[in-house]
C-alpha positions in Angstrom: -43.0 -7.5 12.7 -40.9 -9.3 7.3 -36.3 -10.9 7.8 -33.4 -14.3 1.5 -26.8 -18.6 -4.5 -24.6 -20.7 -6.0 -21.4 -18.8 -5.4 -18.3 -19.4 -7.4 -14.9 -17.8 -6.2 -12.7 -17.0 -9.3 -9.0 -17.6 -9.0 -6.2 -15.9 -10.6 -5.2 -16.8 -14.2 -1.6 -17.2 -13.3 -0.1 -19.7 -11.2 -1.6 -19.9 -7.7 0.6 -18.1 -4.9 0.1 -20.8 -2.5 1.4 -24.2 -2.0 0.2 -27.1 -4.2 -2.8 -28.9 -2.6 -4.1 -25.7 -1.1 -6.9 -23.3 -2.6 -5.9 -19.9 -3.6 -5.9 -17.4 -0.8 -5.0 -20.2 1.9 -2.2 -18.8 4.1 0.5 -21.5 4.9 1.4 -21.7 8.9 4.8 -20.1 9.4 7.4 -21.8 11.5 7.0 -21.5 15.3 10.6 -20.2 15.7 9.2 -16.9 14.0 8.1 -16.1 17.5 10.2 -13.4 19.0 11.4 -13.1 22.4 8.5 -11.1 23.8 6.0 -13.6 22.8 4.8 -11.8 19.6 4.6 -14.0 16.5 6.6 -12.5 13.4 5.3 -12.9 10.2 7.3 -15.3 7.6 8.4 -12.9 4.9 7.8 -15.5 2.3 4.1 -15.9 3.1 3.6 -12.1 3.4 5.2 -11.7 -0.1 3.2 -14.7 -1.6 -0.2 -13.7 -0.3 0.3 -9.8 -0.9 1.2 -10.7 -4.5 -2.1 -12.7 -4.7 -3.9 -10.0 -3.2 -2.6 -7.3 -5.7 -3.6 -9.5 -8.7 -7.2 -10.2 -7.8 -7.5 -6.6 -6.5 -6.5 -5.3 -9.8 -8.7 -7.5 -11.5 -11.6 -6.6 -9.4 -11.1 -3.0 -10.0 -10.8 -3.4 -13.7 -14.2 -5.3 -13.7 -15.8 -2.4 -11.5 -14.6 0.3 -14.0 -16.1 -1.9 -16.8 -19.5 -2.2 -15.3 -19.5 1.7 -14.0 -19.2 2.9 -17.7 -22.0 1.0 -18.6 -24.4 1.9 -15.9 -26.3 5.1 -14.9 -26.2 6.1 -11.4 -28.1 8.6 -9.5 -26.5 11.3 -7.6 -28.4 10.2 -4.2 -30.5 6.9 -5.0 -31.8 6.9 -1.5 -33.1 10.4 -1.4 -30.8 11.1 1.7 -29.2 14.4 1.0 -32.7 16.3 1.3 -33.4 14.9 4.3 -30.3 16.0 6.0 -30.2 19.5 4.4 -33.7 20.0 5.8 -32.8 18.8 9.3 -29.6 21.2 9.0 -32.2 24.3 8.3 -34.3 23.4 10.8 -31.7 23.1 13.5 -29.7 26.2 12.6 -33.2 27.9 13.1 -33.0 27.1 16.9 -29.3 27.5 17.7 -30.1 27.5 21.5 -31.1 24.0 21.4 -27.8 22.9 19.6 -25.8 24.9 21.9 -27.3 23.3 25.0 -26.8 19.7 23.5 -23.1 20.9 22.8 -22.8 22.3 26.4 -24.1 18.8 27.9 -21.5 17.0 25.9 -18.7 18.8 26.7 -19.5 18.6 30.4 -19.8 15.0 30.1 -16.4 14.6 27.9 -14.5 16.7 30.7 -16.0 14.4 33.3 -14.6 11.3 31.2 -11.2 12.8 31.0 -11.2 13.3 34.8 -12.4 10.2 35.6 -9.7 8.5 33.1 -6.9 10.5 34.8 -8.0 9.5 38.2 -8.4 5.9 37.1 -4.7 5.7 35.7 -3.7 7.2 39.3 -5.5 3.9 40.7 -8.9 5.8 41.7 -11.7 3.9 40.2 -14.9 5.7 39.3 -18.5 4.6 37.8 -18.2 5.0 33.7 -19.9 8.4 32.5 -21.7 6.2 30.3 -22.1 2.4 29.7 -23.1 0.4 26.7 -26.2 -2.0 27.3 -25.5 -5.4 28.5 -26.6 -6.6 25.1 -24.2 -4.6 22.8 -21.9 -7.5 22.0 -19.4 -5.0 20.5 -17.5 -4.4 23.8 -17.9 -7.8 25.3 -14.2 -8.1 25.4 -12.8 -7.4 28.8 -10.3 -5.0 27.7 -13.0 -2.5 26.9 -13.7 -2.5 30.5 -10.3 -3.2 32.3 -7.9 -1.1 30.1 -7.9 2.4 31.1 -7.2 3.6 27.2 -9.8 1.1 25.4 -12.5 2.3 28.2 -11.7 5.9 27.4 -12.3 5.0 23.7 -15.5 3.0 24.1 -17.1 5.7 26.4 -15.8 8.5 24.1 -17.6 7.0 21.3 -20.8 6.3 23.3 -21.2 10.0 24.4 -20.5 11.0 20.8 -23.3 8.8 19.7 -25.6 9.9 22.3 -24.9 13.4 21.2 -25.3 12.9 17.6 -28.7 10.8 18.2 -30.0 13.8 20.8 -29.4 16.4 18.2 -30.8 14.8 15.2 -34.0 13.4 17.1 -34.9 17.0 18.8 -35.1 19.1 15.5 -38.4 20.9 15.7 -40.6 21.3 12.6 -39.5 18.3 10.8 -42.3 15.9 9.0 -42.3 12.4 10.4 -40.8 11.0 7.1 -37.9 13.2 7.0 -37.3 12.9 10.7 -37.5 9.0 10.4 -35.0 9.0 7.5 -32.6 11.4 9.5 -32.7 9.2 12.5 -32.2 6.2 10.6 -29.0 7.3 8.6 -27.8 9.0 11.7 -27.5 5.4 13.4 -26.1 3.9 10.3 -23.2 6.4 10.5 -23.0 6.0 14.4 -22.7 2.1 14.1 -20.1 2.4 11.3 -17.9 4.5 13.4 -17.8 2.3 16.3 -14.2 1.8 17.4 -14.9 -2.2 17.2 -14.8 -1.9 13.6 -11.3 -0.7 13.3 -7.9 -2.4 13.7 -6.1 0.3 16.1 -9.0 0.6 18.5 -10.3 -2.8 19.0 -8.4 -4.7 21.6 -9.3 -8.0 20.3 -8.0 -7.8 16.8 -5.0 -6.3 18.3 -4.5 -9.0 20.5 -4.8 -11.5 17.5 -2.4 -9.5 15.3 0.0 -9.9 17.9 -0.5 -13.2 18.5 -0.7 -14.4 14.9 2.0 -11.8 13.4 -0.8 -10.1 11.2 -1.8 -13.3 9.5 -5.2 -12.6 10.5 -5.1 -9.3 8.6 -4.0 -11.2 5.5 -6.5 -13.9 5.8 -9.1 -11.0 6.5 -8.0 -9.2 3.0 -8.5 -12.9 1.4 -12.0 -13.1 2.9 -12.9 -9.4 1.4 -11.5 -10.1 -2.0 -13.6 -13.5 -1.8 -16.7 -11.6 -0.9 -16.3 -9.0 -3.7 -15.3 -12.0 -6.1 -18.8 -13.5 -5.1 -20.6 -10.4 -5.5 -18.9 -9.6 -8.9 -17.4 -6.4 -7.5 -20.1 -5.7 -5.2 -19.5 -6.5 -1.5 -21.4 -9.7 -0.4 -20.6 -10.5 3.0 -20.1 -14.3 3.8 -22.4 -14.6 7.0 -22.2 -18.3 7.2 -20.3 -21.6 6.1 -22.4 -21.9 2.8 -21.1 -25.5 2.2 -22.1 -26.8 5.4 -25.9 -27.0 4.2 -27.7 -28.5 1.5 -31.6 -27.9 1.1 -33.1 -31.4 1.1 -30.0 -32.9 2.8 -29.5 -31.5 6.4 -32.1 -28.8 6.2 -35.7 -28.7 4.7 -35.6 -32.5 5.0 -39.4 -33.5 6.3 -40.5 -36.1 4.1 -43.1 -35.2 1.7 -44.0 -34.9 -2.4 -44.5 -32.0 -4.7 -48.1 -32.7 -5.7 -48.9 -29.8 -7.9 -47.1 -26.8 -9.6 -47.6 -23.6 -11.8 -45.4 -20.8 -12.9 -45.3 -19.2 -9.5 -45.4 -22.1 -7.0 -44.8 -25.8 -6.1 -47.4 -27.3 -3.5 -45.8 -29.9 -1.2 -47.8 -32.4 0.8 -46.1 -33.8 3.9 -46.2 -37.1 4.9 -47.9 -38.1 8.1 -46.1 -39.7 11.0 -49.6 -40.4 13.2 -52.1 -43.2 12.1 -55.0 -40.6 12.3 -55.0 -37.0 11.0 -57.2 -33.9 11.3 -59.7 -33.8 8.8 -59.3 -30.6 7.8 -55.8 -30.0 6.1 -53.3 -27.2 7.0 -52.3 -24.9 4.0 -49.2 -22.8 4.8 -48.3 -19.6 2.5 -44.7 -18.3 3.3 -43.4 -15.1 2.3 -41.7 -14.9 -1.6 -39.4 -12.6 0.0 -37.9 -15.4 1.5 -37.7 -19.3 0.8 -40.1 -21.7 2.9 -37.7 -24.0 4.5 -37.5 -21.5 7.5 -40.4 -23.3 8.5 -38.6 -26.6 8.2 -34.8 -25.8 8.7 -33.7 -28.7 11.3 -36.1 -31.5 12.8 -35.5 -30.2 16.1 -37.0 -26.8 15.1 -39.3 -27.3 12.4 -43.0 -26.0 12.6 -43.7 -28.2 9.8 -42.5 -31.7 11.6 -44.1 -30.5 14.5 -47.3 -29.7 13.0 -47.3 -33.1 11.2 -46.9 -34.7 14.4 -50.0 -33.0 15.9 -52.1 -34.8 13.4 -52.2 -31.7 10.6 -52.0 -32.8 6.8 -49.7 -29.9 6.1 -49.5 -28.4 2.5 -46.5 -26.0 2.0 -46.5 -23.3 -1.0 -42.8 -23.1 -2.3 -42.7 -20.1 -4.3 -40.5 -19.6 -7.5 -37.3 -17.8 -7.7 -38.5 -15.5 -10.4 -36.6 -14.0 -13.3 -37.2 -11.6 -16.2 -39.7 -14.1 -17.8 -42.3 -13.4 -14.8 -41.8 -9.7 -14.8 -45.5 -9.0 -15.4 -46.7 -11.4 -12.4 -48.8 -9.0 -10.3 -50.0 -9.3 -6.7 -53.4 -10.9 -8.0 -51.4 -13.6 -9.9 -49.8 -14.4 -6.5 -53.6 -14.9 -5.3 -54.8 -16.9 -8.2 -51.8 -18.9 -8.8 -50.9 -19.2 -5.0 -53.7 -19.5 -2.4 -56.7 -20.2 -4.8 -54.7 -22.6 -6.9 -53.6 -24.4 -3.7 -57.1 -24.4 -2.5 -58.1 -26.3 -5.7 -55.1 -28.7 -5.4 -55.8 -29.7 -2.0 -59.4 -30.4 -2.5 -58.1 -32.7 -5.5 -55.6 -34.4 -3.3 -57.7 -34.9 -0.2 -61.2 -34.6 -1.0 -61.3 -32.0 1.5 -63.1 -28.6 0.7 -62.2 -26.8 3.8 -58.7 -26.0 5.2 -57.1 -24.2 7.9 -54.6 -21.5 6.5 -51.5 -19.9 7.8 -49.7 -16.8 6.2 -46.2 -15.9 7.2 -45.2 -12.0 6.6 -45.9 -10.8 2.9 -47.7 -14.4 2.7 -50.0 -13.2 5.4 -50.7 -10.0 3.8 -51.6 -11.8 0.7 -53.7 -14.3 2.9 -55.6 -11.5 4.4 -56.1 -9.8 0.8 -57.1 -13.4 -0.7 -59.7 -13.8 2.3 -61.3 -10.4 1.7 -61.6 -11.4 -2.1 -63.3 -14.5 -1.0 -65.6 -13.0 1.1 -66.7 -10.7 -1.9 -67.1 -14.1 -4.1 -68.9 -16.0 -1.0 -66.3 -18.4 -0.8 -65.7 -19.7 2.6 -63.2 -22.7 2.0 -60.6 -21.1 4.4 -62.2 -21.9 7.9 -59.5 -20.4 10.3 -56.8 -18.0 9.3 -53.4 -17.4 11.0 -51.3 -14.7 10.6 -47.4 -14.9 11.5 -45.8 -11.6 12.0 -48.1 -10.1 9.2 -49.1 -6.4 8.4 -52.4 -5.3 7.0 -52.2 -1.6 8.4 -49.0 -0.2 7.1 -49.6 3.3 8.7 -46.5 2.8 11.0 -44.5 0.3 9.0 -41.4 0.6 11.1 -37.9 1.3 9.6 -38.7 0.1 6.3 -40.6 3.1 5.7 -37.2 5.0 5.5 -36.9 3.4 1.8 -40.4 4.3 0.7 -40.9 7.8 -0.8 -41.5 8.8 -4.4 -38.0 9.8 -5.6 -37.0 6.1 -4.3 -39.9 4.3 -5.6 -39.4 5.9 -9.2 -35.8 5.0 -9.1 -36.6 1.4 -7.9 -39.3 1.0 -10.7 -36.8 2.3 -13.2 -34.4 -0.4 -12.3 -36.8 -3.2 -12.0 -38.4 -2.5 -15.4 -35.1 -2.7 -17.1 -34.4 -6.3 -15.8 -37.9 -7.4 -15.0 -37.2 -8.1 -11.2 -35.9 -6.9 -8.0 -32.4 -8.4 -7.3 -32.4 -10.6 -4.5 -29.5 -9.1 -2.9 -30.6 -5.8 -3.0 -33.6 -6.6 -0.8 -31.4 -8.8 1.6 -29.0 -5.6 1.8 -32.1 -3.5 2.9 -33.0 -5.8 5.7 -29.7 -6.4 6.9 -29.4 -2.3 7.2 -32.3 -2.9 9.9 -29.8 -4.5 12.2 -26.5 -3.4 11.0 -24.3 -4.1 14.0 -25.5 -7.8 14.0 -25.8 -8.5 10.5 -23.2 -6.1 8.9 -20.5 -5.0 11.3 -20.3 -8.0 13.3 -19.3 -10.0 10.2 -16.9 -7.3 9.0 -14.9 -7.8 12.4 -15.2 -11.6 12.5 -14.2 -12.2 8.7 -12.0 -9.3 7.8 -10.1 -7.9 11.1 -10.0 -11.2 12.8 -9.7 -13.3 9.7 -12.0 -15.8 11.0 -14.2 -18.2 8.7 -17.7 -17.8 9.3 -19.5 -20.1 11.6 -22.0 -22.6 9.9 -25.5 -21.4 11.0 -28.6 -22.7 9.5 -30.7 -19.5 9.9 -28.0 -17.4 8.4 -27.7 -19.8 5.4 -31.5 -19.4 4.9 -31.1 -15.7 5.3 -28.5 -15.6 2.5 -30.7 -17.5 0.2 -32.0 -14.5 -1.8 -34.9 -14.4 -3.8 -36.0 -12.0 -6.6 -39.3 -10.1 -6.9 -41.3 -9.7 -10.0 -41.2 -6.1 -11.2 -44.9 -5.6 -11.6 -45.8 -7.5 -7.9 -43.2 -5.7 -6.2 -44.1 -2.1 -7.2 -48.0 -2.8 -6.6 -47.0 -4.2 -3.0 -44.7 -1.0 -2.3 -47.1 1.7 -3.6 -50.5 0.3 -2.7 -49.3 -1.2 1.1 -46.4 0.7 2.2 -47.0 4.2 0.4 -50.5 4.3 0.2 -51.8 2.1 3.0 -54.7 1.1 0.8 -55.3 -2.5 2.2 -56.4 -1.1 5.4 -59.3 1.0 3.4 -62.5 -0.8 2.5 -62.4 -0.9 -1.1 -58.9 0.7 -1.4 -57.5 -2.4 -3.2 -59.1 -4.2 -6.3 -58.0 -7.8 -7.2 -59.1 -9.3 -10.4 -61.9 -6.3 -10.8 -63.0 -7.0 -7.3 -62.8 -4.4 -4.6 -61.9 -5.9 -1.3 -62.7 -5.0 2.3 -61.2 -6.8 5.2 -64.1 -6.1 7.5 -66.0 -8.5 5.4 -63.7 -11.4 6.7 -65.4 -13.5 9.1 -63.3 -16.7 9.3 -61.7 -16.8 12.9 -58.1 -15.3 13.0 -55.2 -15.9 15.0 -52.4 -13.2 15.0 -48.7 -14.1 16.0 -46.4 -11.3 16.3 -43.0 -10.8 17.9 -42.0 -8.3 20.4 -38.5 -7.2 19.0 -39.5 -7.4 15.3 -37.7 -5.0 13.2 -39.5 -5.8 9.9 -43.2 -6.0 10.9 -43.4 -4.0 14.0 -45.9 -5.6 16.6 -47.9 -2.6 17.3 -48.5 -2.4 13.2 -49.7 -6.0 13.1 -51.9 -5.9 16.1 -54.0 -3.1 14.1 -55.0 -6.1 12.0 -57.3 -7.4 14.9 -59.1 -4.1 14.7 -59.7 -4.5 10.8 -61.1 -8.2 10.3 -64.2 -9.1 11.4 -65.2 -12.7 13.1 -63.6 -13.8 16.3 -59.7 -12.9 16.8 -56.9 -14.1 19.1 -53.6 -12.1 19.5 -50.4 -13.5 20.8 -47.1 -11.9 21.1 -44.0 -13.8 21.3 -40.6 -12.6 22.5 -37.6 -12.2 20.4 -37.9 -11.1 16.9 -39.2 -11.5 13.3 -37.6 -15.2 12.8 -36.7 -16.5 16.2 -39.7 -15.6 17.7 -41.8 -17.6 15.2 -39.2 -20.5 15.0 -39.5 -21.3 18.8 -40.2 -25.2 19.1 -41.7 -26.0 22.4 -38.8 -28.6 23.2 -36.4 -25.9 23.4 -39.0 -23.3 25.1 -36.5 -20.5 24.8 -39.0 -17.7 24.4 -41.9 -16.6 26.3 -45.3 -15.3 24.9 -47.9 -13.0 26.1 -51.8 -13.6 26.0 -54.9 -11.5 26.4 -58.4 -12.4 25.6 -59.2 -8.7 25.0 -58.5 -6.8 22.1 -58.6 -2.9 23.0 -57.8 -0.6 20.1 -54.5 0.6 21.6 -51.7 -2.2 21.5 -50.3 -0.8 24.5 -53.3 -1.3 26.3 -53.2 -4.9 25.4 -49.9 -5.4 26.4 -50.5 -3.9 29.8 -53.4 -6.6 30.5 -51.7 -9.3 29.0 -50.0 -12.3 30.8 -46.7 -13.8 30.4 -46.3 -17.3 29.5 -43.3 -19.4 29.6 -42.2 -21.1 26.7 -43.2 -21.6 22.8 -46.5 -20.2 21.4 -47.2 -23.3 19.4 -49.3 -25.4 21.7 -51.4 -22.4 22.2 -52.1 -22.1 18.5 -52.5 -25.7 18.1 -55.3 -25.7 20.8 -56.9 -22.6 19.2 -57.0 -24.2 15.8 -58.4 -27.5 16.7 -61.3 -25.8 18.7 -62.7 -25.3 15.3 -62.4 -28.7 14.1 -61.2 -31.9 16.0 -62.6 -34.6 13.6 -60.1 -37.2 12.5 -59.6 -39.4 9.7 -57.2 -42.0 8.3 -53.7 -40.6 7.9 -53.1 -39.4 4.0 -50.1 -40.3 2.1 -49.0 -37.9 -0.4 -49.6 -38.8 -4.2 -52.6 -41.3 -3.4 -55.3 -39.0 -4.1 -56.2 -37.6 -7.3 -52.8 -35.6 -7.5 -50.0 -37.7 -8.4 -46.5 -37.1 -7.0 -44.2 -35.1 -9.2 -41.1 -35.2 -7.1 -40.0 -35.4 -3.7 -40.0 -32.7 -1.3 -38.5 -30.0 -1.0 -39.0 -29.7 -4.6 -37.0 -28.2 -7.7 -38.4 -24.5 -7.2 -36.6 -24.0 -3.7 -33.1 -25.2 -5.0 -33.0 -22.3 -7.7 -30.2 -20.0 -6.0 -29.1 -16.6 -7.2 -25.4 -16.4 -8.5 
């Protein structure tokens, strides 16, 4: 607790440098006789020559395009406002040299022990490592990091240095919390970037493959790098998965249904029933517009939509538009009016039912809470139960996303958004990827560019790369009112359509689902929502993160969850009294929501009510991809 393009790869204007029938950048296989007597494969000079000529030509073109773009753009000297934070950290650190000297002494003692242990190991005397990587750290999974004395020394040397840097920057007295958080975050970004696994000469797996392929992996990696730069038009856009392996509506997002309503901001999908009887009260799902809705309908085996329909829910899904400059002035309250409120009216027209159960996911949950508070002020009680998937309402401790929220960065971002009318989706995706740099950046650098592998087809990563934009006015409101000012948590702190809202006025029963390893919406922050809302509440904590902890079908039972009927103010106290339950939380939620209404009616087919079908699910809004 939050993790978002039709791409074309350009080819050289001149004749392709690869044989006929193969795409540009594809490397022919050198003859087997190129292997030398030692078993190392020697590169085919003709292949290398053609590949390097192709690489040089494409690189020259990219550099030319980059220079043209740089000439027409203004660039802030320090857009992330990092320099000031590190200057302050350095000044504070120098004010207490004893602390720094103590850390350095400990570092050198550990380093000398590492040298001695390595020397003994070379002589055949084994020793316990001075420092070990966590078992979850996949950077050092290759056996050579442990079995080879040189690579074991490189690994431990890096881990000691990383620990030293982290220890120094996190124990500087006198830094304000915001500055300390920024210093810690960007120090870790630097540490992750400097990992020996990210470099050719210090990664045993890369060296092994280079020897085995005669360097073909490096040539293929260069081609992969250039292709990513070409897709990003000069900006590196790392390809995380095989984007040709998936198509929304064909093999992901395939639950049967119809679009029954649409406006400027959203399409409303009504899914077809698969049971003869359905629950009388329909279910409305509001996903975040930072990402696309089909995260809840990836494949039949892990589709929350399909599972909910199978439990007898008449599911309505909001599919948000991918906005452009024409929607620059759409604000947060427009998403309320043209989102949840418009959907409630449409559901009543489609089914005749006034009352609904509602789910909000991440930012969709923040909007749902805001909408419920607005409806409470208007005496509108159509939403009878509210479920919040990894949704923040109190942003006091917003996690590492708070690193990107300060006045200087907000002003720079607003200036950029106001020029084009929206926040570019790739910029949002890059921010989220930085929160898990080893998994979402550096692992792909090694795989794609050093090992020269093609990305593996993975539906979740396809969805993650399917970026969406943010309207300028809405995004500025969201960042300033929620992240910077934490005004949603204050009664009357936010006004929507002229109505001051108060989360404490919400009386609808609420179900909170958070995830223990969430790097976007930290669970302890989402837990605070239980202290803000009125009415009955249930809080459930799932294992794993922002996506995998939510998309966890009962059939798989991969991750457990924790329950506790009590809701003390301290989230740690809640966890201390919680009971871990095996498997998915989905059945727990279904029992909870049906406890407020079990009445059933005949199944409803989309398009048979007052609202006629506009088009088949998943609709056209979700198909818009960024270029």
